[in-house]
C-alpha positions as CSV (number, residue, x, y, z in Angstrom):
1,M,-78.8,-247.8,29.6
2,L,-82.1,-247.0,27.9
3,V,-80.0,-246.0,24.9
4,F,-78.1,-249.2,25.2
5,G,-81.2,-251.5,25.2
6,Y,-83.0,-249.5,22.5
7,T,-80.1,-249.6,20.2
8,L,-79.8,-253.4,20.6
9,I,-83.4,-253.7,19.6
10,K,-82.6,-251.8,16.4
11,L,-80.0,-254.5,15.7
12,S,-82.9,-257.0,15.6
13,L,-81.3,-259.1,18.3
14,D,-83.2,-261.7,20.2
15,S,-85.0,-260.2,23.2
16,D,-83.5,-262.6,25.6
17,V,-80.0,-261.6,24.4
18,V,-80.9,-257.9,24.7
19,L,-82.1,-258.5,28.3
20,S,-79.0,-260.4,29.4
21,Q,-76.5,-258.1,27.7
22,T,-78.2,-255.0,29.2
23,I,-78.1,-256.5,32.7
24,R,-74.4,-257.3,32.2
25,A,-73.8,-253.8,31.1
26,L,-75.5,-252.4,34.2
27,K,-73.1,-254.4,36.3
28,C,-70.2,-253.2,34.2
29,D,-69.4,-256.9,33.3
30,L,-69.6,-256.2,29.6
31,P,-66.6,-254.4,28.3
32,P,-66.6,-252.1,25.2
33,P,-65.0,-253.8,22.3
34,A,-61.5,-252.6,21.2
35,I,-61.9,-250.6,18.1
36,S,-59.0,-249.4,15.9
37,K,-59.1,-245.6,15.5
38,E,-57.9,-246.1,12.0
39,E,-61.0,-248.1,11.1
40,P,-63.2,-245.7,9.2
41,K,-66.2,-247.9,8.5
42,K,-69.3,-248.1,10.7
43,Y,-69.0,-250.9,13.3
44,W,-71.8,-252.8,15.0
45,D,-71.3,-255.8,17.3
46,P,-74.0,-257.9,19.0
47,Q,-72.1,-257.7,22.2
48,F,-72.2,-253.9,22.4
49,Y,-73.6,-251.0,20.5
50,G,-72.7,-247.8,18.6
51,P,-70.7,-246.6,15.6
52,S,-66.9,-246.6,15.5
53,R,-66.3,-242.9,15.1
54,Y,-63.3,-242.6,17.4
55,I,-62.4,-238.9,17.8
56,P,-65.1,-236.6,19.2
57,R,-66.1,-233.5,17.2
58,E,-63.8,-230.5,17.8
59,F,-65.4,-227.3,19.1
60,D,-64.2,-223.8,20.0
61,Y,-65.3,-223.4,23.6
62,R,-66.4,-220.6,25.8
63,R,-64.6,-221.2,29.1
64,L,-66.6,-220.9,32.4
65,S,-64.6,-220.1,35.6
66,S,-66.0,-220.2,39.1
67,L,-66.6,-216.9,40.8
68,S,-65.8,-218.3,44.2
69,S,-63.4,-221.2,44.0
70,P,-59.7,-220.5,44.6
71,N,-58.5,-221.5,41.2
72,G,-61.6,-220.9,39.1
73,S,-62.3,-224.7,38.8
74,F,-65.7,-226.2,39.6
75,W,-66.6,-227.3,43.1
76,P,-66.8,-231.1,43.6
77,I,-69.8,-232.4,45.5
78,N,-69.1,-234.7,48.4
79,L,-72.2,-236.8,49.2
80,G,-70.8,-239.0,52.0
81,R,-70.8,-242.7,51.9
82,K,-73.1,-243.2,48.9
83,P,-71.8,-242.1,45.5
84,G,-74.0,-240.2,43.0
85,Y,-73.9,-238.2,39.8
86,N,-76.0,-235.7,37.8
87,A,-76.4,-233.2,40.5
88,N,-79.2,-230.7,41.1
89,V,-78.5,-227.7,43.4
90,I,-81.1,-225.2,44.7
91,P,-80.9,-222.7,47.6
92,H,-82.0,-223.8,51.0
93,P,-85.3,-222.2,51.9
94,S,-84.3,-220.9,55.4
95,N,-80.5,-221.1,55.9
96,N,-78.4,-218.9,53.6
97,K,-75.3,-220.9,54.1
98,L,-76.8,-224.2,52.8
99,W,-78.0,-225.5,49.5
100,I,-80.1,-228.6,48.7
101,V,-78.4,-231.2,46.6
102,V,-80.2,-234.0,44.8
103,V,-78.3,-236.7,42.7
104,Q,-78.8,-240.0,41.0
105,H,-77.5,-242.8,43.2
106,E,-74.7,-244.6,41.4
107,Q,-75.5,-248.3,41.7
108,Y,-73.1,-250.1,39.3
109,H,-71.9,-253.4,40.7
110,E,-74.9,-253.5,43.1
111,E,-78.3,-254.9,43.0
112,F,-80.2,-252.4,40.9
113,D,-83.9,-253.5,41.2
114,Q,-84.6,-250.1,42.9
115,S,-83.2,-246.9,41.5
116,A,-83.0,-243.9,43.9
117,E,-82.4,-240.2,44.1
118,L,-80.2,-239.1,47.0
119,A,-80.6,-235.7,48.8
120,C,-78.8,-233.7,51.4
121,N,-78.3,-230.2,52.8
122,A,-74.8,-229.1,51.8
123,A,-72.3,-226.3,52.6
124,F,-69.1,-225.1,50.9
125,V,-66.3,-226.4,53.1
126,N,-62.6,-227.3,52.4
127,G,-62.8,-226.9,48.6
128,A,-66.0,-228.8,48.0
129,L,-69.8,-228.6,48.4
130,H,-70.1,-231.1,51.3
131,C,-73.3,-232.8,52.5
132,R,-73.6,-232.1,56.3
133,Q,-74.9,-235.7,56.7
134,D,-74.7,-238.6,54.3
135,A,-77.1,-238.1,51.4
136,R,-80.2,-240.2,51.8
137,P,-82.8,-241.5,49.3
138,L,-85.7,-239.2,48.7
139,P,-89.1,-240.8,49.8
140,I,-90.5,-240.9,46.2
141,E,-93.6,-242.8,45.6
142,R,-92.9,-246.3,44.5
143,S,-93.1,-246.9,40.7
144,I,-95.9,-248.7,39.0
145,F,-94.9,-252.0,37.5
146,G,-93.6,-251.6,34.0
147,V,-95.2,-252.6,30.7
148,C,-92.0,-252.4,28.6
149,E,-91.7,-255.0,25.8
150,D,-89.0,-256.7,23.7
151,G,-85.5,-255.4,24.3
152,L,-86.7,-252.9,26.9
153,Q,-88.0,-255.6,29.3
154,F,-85.0,-255.0,31.6
155,T,-86.6,-251.6,32.7
156,N,-89.5,-253.6,34.2
157,L,-86.9,-255.1,36.6
158,R,-85.7,-251.7,37.9
159,L,-88.2,-249.6,39.6
160,G,-87.8,-246.1,41.0
161,P,-86.8,-242.7,39.7
162,R,-84.0,-241.9,37.2
163,D,-82.6,-238.7,35.5
164,A,-84.3,-236.4,38.1
165,R,-84.4,-232.6,37.8
166,V,-85.0,-230.4,40.9
167,F,-85.9,-226.8,40.1
168,Y,-87.8,-223.8,41.2
169,G,-90.9,-222.5,39.3
170,P,-92.1,-219.0,40.0
171,E,-93.2,-220.0,43.5
172,V,-92.4,-223.6,44.5
173,P,-89.7,-226.2,43.8
174,F,-90.5,-229.4,41.8
175,L,-89.0,-232.8,41.3
176,M,-89.3,-234.3,37.8
177,Y,-88.0,-237.8,37.0
178,G,-88.3,-240.7,34.7
179,S,-89.9,-243.9,35.7
180,Q,-92.3,-246.7,34.5
181,S,-95.2,-245.2,32.6
182,E,-99.0,-245.8,32.7
183,Y,-99.2,-245.5,28.9
184,I,-95.8,-246.2,27.4
185,C,-92.6,-247.8,28.6
186,I,-90.8,-245.0,30.4
187,G,-92.4,-241.6,31.1
188,L,-91.9,-238.4,33.1
189,W,-93.4,-237.8,36.5
190,I,-93.6,-234.6,38.6
191,Q,-94.2,-233.8,42.3
192,D,-93.9,-230.8,44.6
193,V,-90.5,-231.7,46.1
194,R,-91.2,-229.8,49.4
195,L,-93.2,-232.9,50.4
196,M,-90.0,-235.0,50.4
197,L,-87.4,-232.7,51.9
198,D,-86.6,-232.1,55.6
199,A,-85.6,-228.5,54.6
200,F,-89.3,-227.8,54.0
201,H,-90.5,-230.0,56.9
202,R,-91.8,-232.4,54.3
203,G,-94.7,-230.0,53.5
204,R,-96.1,-229.8,57.0
205,G,-98.2,-226.6,57.3
206,L,-97.8,-225.8,53.6
207,E,-100.5,-225.3,51.0
208,V,-99.8,-227.5,48.1
209,D,-101.9,-226.6,45.1
210,L,-100.1,-228.4,42.3
211,F,-98.7,-231.9,42.1
212,R,-99.2,-233.0,45.7
213,S,-98.7,-236.6,44.6
214,A,-96.6,-238.0,41.8
215,T,-98.3,-237.1,38.5
216,E,-97.3,-238.4,35.1
217,L,-96.9,-235.7,32.3
218,R,-98.5,-237.1,29.2
219,R,-97.6,-236.0,25.7
220,I,-100.2,-235.9,22.9
221,N,-99.6,-238.3,20.0
222,T,-96.6,-240.1,21.6
223,T,-95.2,-242.8,19.4
224,G,-92.0,-243.9,21.0
225,P,-91.6,-246.2,24.1
226,I,-89.4,-243.7,26.0
227,E,-90.1,-240.1,26.9
228,K,-87.4,-238.2,28.8
229,N,-85.7,-234.8,29.5
230,Y,-88.8,-232.6,29.4
231,F,-88.5,-229.2,31.0
232,L,-91.1,-226.8,32.3
233,F,-91.2,-223.0,31.6
234,W,-93.5,-220.2,32.7
235,D,-94.7,-217.0,30.9
236,R,-94.8,-213.6,32.6
237,Q,-98.4,-214.3,33.8
238,G,-97.3,-217.4,35.6
239,T,-98.9,-219.9,33.2
240,G,-96.8,-223.1,33.0
241,Y,-95.8,-225.1,29.9
242,V,-94.0,-228.4,29.2
243,H,-91.3,-228.3,26.6
244,Y,-91.1,-231.9,25.2
245,N,-88.5,-231.6,22.5
246,L,-86.1,-229.1,21.0
247,W,-84.7,-231.0,18.0
248,P,-85.1,-232.0,15.2
249,K,-88.3,-229.9,15.7
250,R,-89.7,-228.3,18.8
251,S,-92.7,-229.6,20.7
252,F,-94.3,-227.9,23.7
253,A,-97.8,-227.5,25.3
254,E,-99.6,-225.9,28.2
255,L,-99.1,-227.6,31.5
256,Q,-102.2,-229.3,32.8
257,V,-102.8,-229.6,36.6
258,D,-103.5,-233.4,36.2
259,G,-100.6,-233.9,33.8
260,S,-102.9,-234.8,30.9
261,E,-102.2,-234.1,27.2
262,S,-102.8,-230.7,25.7
263,E,-102.5,-229.5,22.1
264,D,-98.9,-229.0,20.8
265,M,-98.3,-225.3,20.4
266,A,-95.0,-225.5,18.4
267,G,-96.7,-225.3,15.0
268,L,-97.4,-221.6,15.4
269,T,-93.7,-220.8,15.2
270,A,-92.3,-223.9,13.5
271,H,-91.3,-222.4,10.2
272,K,-89.2,-219.6,11.8
273,D,-87.8,-221.9,14.4
274,N,-86.7,-224.5,11.8
275,I,-84.9,-221.8,9.8
276,C,-83.2,-220.6,13.0
277,M,-82.1,-224.1,14.1
278,R,-80.8,-225.1,10.6
279,K,-78.6,-222.1,10.7
280,L,-77.5,-221.9,14.3
281,M,-77.6,-225.4,15.8
282,P,-74.3,-227.2,16.1
283,P,-73.7,-229.8,13.3
284,V,-75.1,-233.3,14.0
285,A,-73.8,-236.6,12.4
286,Q,-76.7,-238.9,12.0
287,E,-74.9,-242.1,13.0
288,S,-73.5,-240.9,16.3
289,E,-74.8,-237.5,17.4
290,S,-78.0,-235.7,18.4
291,I,-79.4,-232.7,20.2
292,H,-80.7,-233.4,23.7
293,Q,-82.6,-231.2,26.2
294,A,-80.6,-231.1,29.4
295,T,-81.5,-228.7,32.2
296,N,-84.5,-227.0,33.6
297,S,-85.3,-223.5,32.4
298,L,-84.9,-220.0,34.0
299,S,-86.4,-216.6,33.1
300,I,-83.8,-213.9,32.5
301,T,-84.0,-210.2,31.9
302,M,-81.2,-208.9,29.7
303,C,-80.1,-205.9,31.7
304,K,-78.6,-205.3,35.1
305,R,-80.7,-205.6,38.2
306,D,-79.6,-202.2,39.7
307,E,-80.2,-200.2,36.6
308,T,-83.1,-197.8,37.1
309,D,-84.5,-198.4,33.7
310,C,-84.1,-202.2,33.8
311,V,-87.8,-203.2,34.0
312,P,-88.7,-206.7,32.9
313,N,-91.0,-206.8,29.8
314,D,-91.7,-208.9,26.8
315,W,-88.9,-207.3,24.8
316,N,-86.0,-207.8,27.2
317,T,-87.0,-211.0,29.1
318,Y,-86.5,-214.6,27.8
319,I,-86.7,-218.2,28.7
320,M,-83.2,-219.7,29.0
321,H,-82.3,-223.4,28.7
322,I,-79.1,-225.5,28.3
323,F,-79.2,-228.3,25.8
324,H,-76.5,-230.8,24.8
325,H,-74.8,-231.7,21.6
326,K,-74.8,-235.4,22.4
327,G,-72.3,-237.8,20.8
328,Y,-71.0,-241.3,21.2
329,Y,-67.5,-242.0,20.0
330,A,-65.9,-245.4,20.4
331,F,-68.7,-246.2,22.8
332,H,-67.9,-243.2,25.1
333,G,-70.4,-240.4,25.5
334,V,-69.2,-236.8,25.1
335,Y,-71.9,-234.1,25.7
336,E,-71.3,-230.4,24.9
337,P,-73.6,-227.8,26.5
338,F,-75.1,-224.9,24.6
339,V,-77.6,-222.2,25.7
340,V,-80.8,-221.4,23.9
341,L,-83.2,-218.4,24.5
342,F,-86.8,-218.2,23.4
343,K,-89.5,-215.6,23.9
344,N,-91.4,-215.6,27.2
345,S,-94.8,-214.9,25.6
346,A,-96.7,-216.9,23.1
347,P,-95.9,-218.2,20.5
348,F,-92.5,-218.6,22.4
349,D,-90.4,-218.4,19.2
350,L,-86.7,-219.0,19.3
351,H,-84.6,-215.9,19.9
352,A,-80.9,-217.0,20.1
353,I,-78.5,-220.0,20.4
354,S,-74.9,-219.8,21.7
355,K,-72.2,-220.0,19.0
356,K,-69.9,-222.1,21.3
357,P,-70.4,-224.8,23.9
358,F,-69.2,-224.2,27.4
359,W,-66.0,-225.7,28.9
360,V,-66.1,-225.9,32.7
361,E,-62.8,-225.1,34.3
362,G,-61.6,-228.4,35.9
363,R,-62.8,-230.7,33.1
364,K,-59.9,-233.0,32.2
365,N,-58.9,-235.6,29.7
366,L,-60.5,-239.0,30.1
367,T,-58.1,-241.2,32.2
368,I,-58.4,-244.0,34.8
369,A,-58.5,-241.2,37.4
370,S,-61.9,-240.1,35.9
371,D,-63.4,-243.1,37.6
372,S,-65.8,-243.9,34.7
373,P,-67.8,-247.1,35.6
374,L,-67.4,-248.2,32.0
375,Y,-63.6,-248.5,32.3
376,R,-63.1,-249.4,36.0
377,K,-62.6,-253.1,35.1
378,H,-61.2,-252.4,31.7
379,P,-58.9,-249.4,31.7
380,E,-57.2,-250.8,28.5
381,Y,-60.3,-249.7,26.6
382,I,-60.2,-246.0,27.5
383,P,-60.2,-244.2,24.1
384,E,-57.4,-241.8,23.4
385,N,-57.9,-238.0,23.0
386,H,-61.2,-238.0,24.8
387,T,-62.3,-235.5,27.4
388,E,-64.4,-236.3,30.4
389,F,-68.2,-236.8,29.9
390,F,-69.9,-233.8,31.6
391,Y,-73.7,-233.9,31.8
392,F,-75.4,-230.6,32.7
393,T,-78.6,-231.3,34.7
394,S,-79.5,-228.2,36.6
395,M,-79.5,-224.4,36.6
396,S,-80.5,-222.4,39.6
397,W,-80.1,-218.8,40.9
398,K,-77.4,-218.8,43.6
399,T,-79.0,-216.2,45.8
400,H,-81.3,-217.6,48.6
401,G,-84.9,-216.6,48.0
402,Q,-84.5,-216.2,44.3
403,K,-86.5,-218.7,42.4
404,Y,-87.3,-218.6,38.6
405,H,-86.6,-215.1,37.4
406,G,-83.3,-213.2,37.4
407,F,-81.2,-210.5,35.6
408,I,-78.1,-210.7,33.4
409,D,-75.7,-209.8,36.3
410,D,-77.2,-212.3,38.8
411,E,-75.1,-215.3,39.9
412,L,-76.3,-218.8,39.2
413,F,-75.2,-222.4,39.7
414,L,-74.7,-224.9,36.9
415,S,-74.7,-228.5,38.2
416,F,-73.6,-231.6,36.4
417,G,-72.5,-235.2,36.5
418,I,-69.1,-236.4,35.5
419,E,-68.7,-239.9,33.8
420,D,-71.9,-241.2,35.6
421,A,-69.7,-241.4,38.7
422,R,-69.3,-237.9,40.3
423,S,-71.0,-234.6,40.6
424,G,-69.9,-231.0,40.5
425,V,-71.2,-227.4,40.5
426,I,-69.9,-224.1,39.3
427,D,-71.0,-220.6,40.0
428,V,-71.0,-218.0,37.2
429,R,-72.8,-214.8,36.3
430,A,-75.7,-215.2,33.9
431,R,-74.0,-213.0,31.3
432,D,-71.1,-215.5,31.1
433,L,-73.5,-217.8,29.3
434,L,-74.8,-215.1,26.9
435,D,-71.8,-213.3,25.6
436,D,-71.6,-214.9,22.2
437,L,-75.2,-215.5,21.1
438,A,-76.1,-215.9,17.5
439,L,-79.5,-214.4,17.0
440,G,-80.0,-212.4,13.7
441,I,-81.3,-215.4,11.8
442,C,-83.9,-216.1,14.6
443,F,-85.8,-212.9,13.9
444,R,-88.9,-213.1,11.7
445,H,-87.1,-211.2,8.9
446,P,-83.3,-210.7,8.4
447,V,-81.9,-207.7,10.3
448,T,-81.0,-205.0,7.7
449,T,-81.3,-201.8,9.7
450,I,-80.3,-200.5,13.1
451,V,-81.9,-197.5,14.7
452,N,-80.0,-196.0,17.7
453,N,-82.3,-193.9,19.8
454,A,-82.5,-193.1,23.6
455,I,-82.8,-196.2,25.7
456,V,-86.4,-197.3,26.5
457,G,-86.8,-196.6,30.2
458,T,-87.6,-193.9,32.7
459,F,-85.6,-190.9,31.4
460,K,-87.5,-187.6,32.1
461,F,-86.7,-184.1,30.7
462,N,-86.8,-182.5,34.2
463,G,-83.6,-180.5,35.0
464,D,-84.5,-180.2,38.7
465,T,-84.4,-183.9,39.3
466,R,-81.4,-184.9,37.1
467,P,-78.3,-186.0,39.0
468,K,-75.3,-183.7,38.7
469,I,-72.0,-184.7,36.9
470,H,-70.1,-185.2,40.2
471,E,-72.8,-187.6,41.4
472,L,-72.3,-190.0,38.5
473,T,-70.3,-193.2,38.3
474,W,-68.9,-195.0,35.3
475,Q,-70.5,-198.2,34.1
476,Q,-69.3,-200.6,31.4
477,M,-71.4,-200.7,28.2
478,D,-72.2,-204.2,26.9
479,S,-70.8,-204.8,23.5
480,Y,-73.0,-205.6,20.5
481,S,-72.6,-207.4,17.2
482,K,-74.0,-206.4,13.8
483,A,-74.8,-209.1,11.3
484,G,-76.5,-208.7,7.9
485,I,-77.0,-205.0,8.4
486,D,-76.7,-202.4,5.6
487,K,-78.3,-199.3,7.2
488,I,-77.7,-197.6,10.6
489,M,-79.9,-194.7,11.6
490,N,-78.9,-192.7,14.7
491,I,-81.4,-190.4,16.4
492,G,-79.9,-187.1,17.6
493,T,-81.4,-184.0,19.1
494,S,-81.7,-180.3,18.4
495,L,-80.9,-179.6,22.1
496,L,-77.3,-179.7,21.1
497,L,-77.7,-176.1,20.0
498,N,-78.9,-174.8,23.4
499,P,-77.6,-174.8,27.0
500,V,-79.9,-177.2,28.8
501,P,-79.5,-179.0,32.1
502,Y,-79.4,-182.5,30.5
503,H,-75.7,-183.0,30.5
504,D,-75.8,-186.8,30.2
505,Y,-78.4,-186.7,27.4
506,V,-76.8,-184.0,25.2
507,G,-73.4,-185.4,26.0
508,A,-74.3,-188.8,24.7
509,K,-76.1,-187.3,21.7
510,S,-73.0,-185.2,20.9
511,A,-70.8,-188.3,21.0
512,L,-73.3,-190.0,18.8
513,L,-73.0,-187.2,16.3
514,A,-69.2,-187.7,16.1
515,F,-69.7,-191.4,16.1
516,T,-72.1,-191.1,13.1
517,R,-69.6,-189.0,11.1
518,I,-66.7,-191.4,11.7
519,S,-68.9,-194.5,11.1
520,A,-70.2,-193.1,7.8
521,T,-66.6,-192.8,6.6
522,E,-65.4,-196.2,7.8
523,Q,-68.5,-198.3,7.2
524,G,-69.4,-196.7,3.9
525,A,-66.6,-198.8,2.4
526,M,-68.5,-201.9,3.5
527,N,-71.8,-200.6,1.8
528,I,-73.3,-199.7,5.1
529,T,-74.9,-196.3,5.3
530,V,-74.8,-194.4,8.5
531,N,-77.0,-191.3,9.1
532,M,-78.4,-189.1,11.9
533,V,-81.8,-187.5,12.2
534,S,-82.1,-184.8,14.9
535,G,-85.6,-183.8,16.0
536,G,-86.9,-181.4,18.6
537,L,-88.9,-181.9,21.8
538,L,-92.1,-183.8,21.4
539,Q,-95.3,-182.5,22.9
540,T,-96.4,-184.1,25.1
541,I,-95.0,-187.5,25.9
542,E,-94.0,-189.1,29.2
543,A,-90.4,-188.0,29.0
544,S,-91.4,-184.3,28.4
545,A,-94.3,-184.2,30.8
546,A,-92.2,-182.0,33.2
547,T,-91.2,-179.5,30.5
548,P,-92.8,-176.0,31.1
549,N,-95.5,-175.0,28.6
550,E,-93.6,-171.9,27.8
551,V,-91.0,-174.0,26.0
552,F,-93.6,-175.5,23.7
553,K,-95.1,-172.1,23.0
554,T,-91.7,-170.9,21.9
555,I,-91.3,-173.9,19.7
556,E,-94.7,-173.2,18.1
557,T,-93.7,-169.6,17.4
558,I,-90.4,-170.7,15.7
559,E,-92.3,-173.3,13.7
560,A,-94.8,-170.7,12.5
561,I,-92.1,-168.4,11.0
562,T,-89.8,-171.2,9.7
563,P,-90.4,-171.9,6.0
564,L,-90.5,-175.6,5.0
565,R,-89.0,-176.9,1.8
566,D,-90.1,-180.0,-0.1
């Protein structure tokens, strides 16, 4: 509805007309006008808003199937007697069979002077995530009275939270929501959500160091009347930041304990990020589409939790966020979710963006059964060839006790609203979101050369402690893509010439030698050179610390009698 009112303002309509039309729309008394799909020109009407582009943009999707539902479809969320949408789901703090659900209360056709967020403890029963008791409003501090002007006056009439996000930081969960602002029309507020939830005994006995009361997050140099859809993220040291905007240019700053403004940090990486986004962001039509921050963030390490050499560091760990390609076609919203990764240390530059949006199994074509409030009274206006409006609101790790950080093979929940009427959740592995990332252009310089060496990790040249062949198990190697590369350098080893107790190491290097020869033949035709350099044992590095000194003395003797050629 904020989009509705703000767009009417741009049409330069009388403020009283804007106010009355917006209130009618909130009650679903204002039908969308019938627009011919053959009509190519832009269409504006004082009774409603938006361009007349009829057919949504077509995408090639990455399909997401549930790990636990019987048919792979998402799990619907049953809230009890009060309807709600745009779900947030986080693990219950003490019961590993329950999850906390928070949704926006659907209040169409009702008195809407007080917006509300509903919450419950829920369990998976009979094909759905069911609230054990009817979802009830969160006891959120009452809004201040609004100072919205002109066509946004209607927001002064509706107090309370909207568009809430519930998410874990590194230690505690937070609630962030939109409401009347102290310095603009609508702003973002944050509070420690433990103080509102029975699952945390409403904060009794807890030390609350940050955001004990509702605190507005201010943004420096704000010019617009509405701020929304911020998300927080944390670096590896636990310092928090607020990400205000992703597109058309990024904006983020360090989080202040009192919510006050701090200097925008995005300028440090703006040039590189802008190049990355121009190349990798989905296309946007100016008259009907935009890019829209959607979920909270999570920290993810790009290797498997049980791998011995999988140790989180600045090279393998990123901040993950889901944004929407947001479009309105024939007055119906269609949002497509994409994932973005950026570095987890300053200057937090972009790393990768998914090539395809996600299609949740169970998403259907838009029909009267979709129960969209926009068409309940006017099913004749349902546009043809539209799919249901899915709005991603929340990411959370599925495992109880897991908060902000995870690994690529961990399970997570994606929660969403459907047509501003229903809620759903789907469980997937993190790698399901990251299988088709486009990243080469996001590096500071184009990738032209690949060097394949031993994996960075905990390998030691110590034959006494190495596992034997019969003790090993097979593991699947992750695939990789090569873009813009014209040189590949593989690192071999001189240990291939001697019997040594490093069967896995020399076996892999032998395979790499054969791979190098084959690749040089096949990829040479594509102007890609492939070579191998084989060195000897280095003295003394961490990996060779257990190698007897006699070995190095032998190497020195051989070196002394080996002539070198220029």
